[in-house]
N, C-alpha and C positions, 0 to 999 in steps of 0.2 A: 086785216087781222087774220083772214084766212090764209094768206100767203106767209105770214109769220108762223102759224101752227103747221103748215105744210113743210117748211123750211125746218123747223125743229124737229118734226117727225122724221124728216129725211136724214137730218144729222144723227139722230138717235139711232136709227136703223144702221146707218153706216158705222158708227162707233160700236154698237152691239156685234156687228159682223166682224170687224176689226179685232176686237178683244177676243171673240171666239176663235178666229184664225190664229191669233197669237198663242192662244192657250191649246190649241190642238197639238196632240203629241205624236211624235214620229214613232212611238213605241208600239210595237205590234205583240199581241200575246197570242199563243197558240197552245193547243193541247192541254188545258188547264184540267187536273183531275186530283182526286184524293180517294184514299181507301176509307171504306166504312169499318170503324172499329167499334163493335157492339159493346155497349156499357162504358166506353171510354169518354173522358171529358176533353181529350185532345186528339188532334189528327194533323197530318201534313199534307200540304197542297203543293203539287209539282205542276210545272208549266214550262214553256219556253218563250223568252223574251228576245225580241228582235228589234234594234235600234235602226230605223230606215233613215235617220236624218243625218245631218252633217255635224251636229254637236252631240257631245256626250249626253246621256239621258241619266239622271240621278234618281234612283228610287229610294226615298227616305222612309218608307214604311207601307202598311196597308190596314184596312179595316174591314169588317163584314157585319151585316146585321144578324148573321147567323151564329156569331161567337162574341164573347165579351173582349178577347184579346187576340191580336194578330201580330207576329213578329217574324222578322226575316232571321232565319237560322242557317247555320252551316254545320254539318256533321263532319267531323275530323277525326282521323286515328292517328295517335301518336304514342310510341312506346308501347304498343299493344292495347291502349286504352281508347275507347270512342267516346267522344265528348261532342254536345252541341254547343255551339258559340253563337250568341246574338250578333248580328250586323246591324250597325246603326243606318247604314246606307249601301246601295249597290250601285256602282258606276258601270254604264254600258257604253263603252265607246262607239263612235259612228260606225255603221255598217256590220256590227258585231252582234251575236246572239249569245244569250246566256241560258243554260238548261238547268232547271231546278228538277233534280231527280233523286230518287231513294239513295241514301248514302252520301249525299252532298247537300247543296242549296235546296232550301224548301221554305214555305211559309207555314209557320206553326200557329194552328188555331187551337184556343183554349176557352172553356167556358161556353160551350153550345147553349143556345138558347131553346134548341130542340135537336133531337138526335137525327142526322141526315140518313136517308134511306138510299139504297142502291138504286141508280137510275135518276135520282133528283139531282139538281144543280144547286151548288152552294155560291151566293152571290158575294163577291169581294170588290174592293176598290184598291188600286195601287196609287200611292200617294207620291208625287214626284216633286223634286226641289223648286221647279218653277212655278209650283201652284197648281198644276194640271193634275187631274185625277182619271184614271184609266179603269173603266169597268171591266170585270172578270167574272165569267162563269165556270165554276168548277165542277165537273161531272163527277158523281160519287160512284166508284167502283167496288167490287167486292174486296174483302180483306186479302185475298189471294192475288190480287192484281199486281202486275209488274209494270 
């Protein structure tokens, strides 16, 4: 009976590590930050995403315990008018990087559970099409930050 239990335990450990390895993401996150906007219920998060893998990485969304809603947005200017457009997903080709920056791509947080202060970090999770989740900590900077 002990041999059977040991075998079952070994198989469970092997499967657990195999599943974790299969869900590991080649997506690297760098320089995540956001501006503190005193009194506002929304703020944009900027960051750099790098796909270090051999397959495309598809970001399908994000969530945060610090805000009720998080969406991928892109700011675009056409015919002299600036608009924000929701993106359902973002595909990052192998070996490529995508920069979320002011005036372009960003994660829009709204409905803060508490107002973030300069110097704090806001937790986020990027959701990938393969089911993987990538944790992110966005550092809060002053409103004047670029």
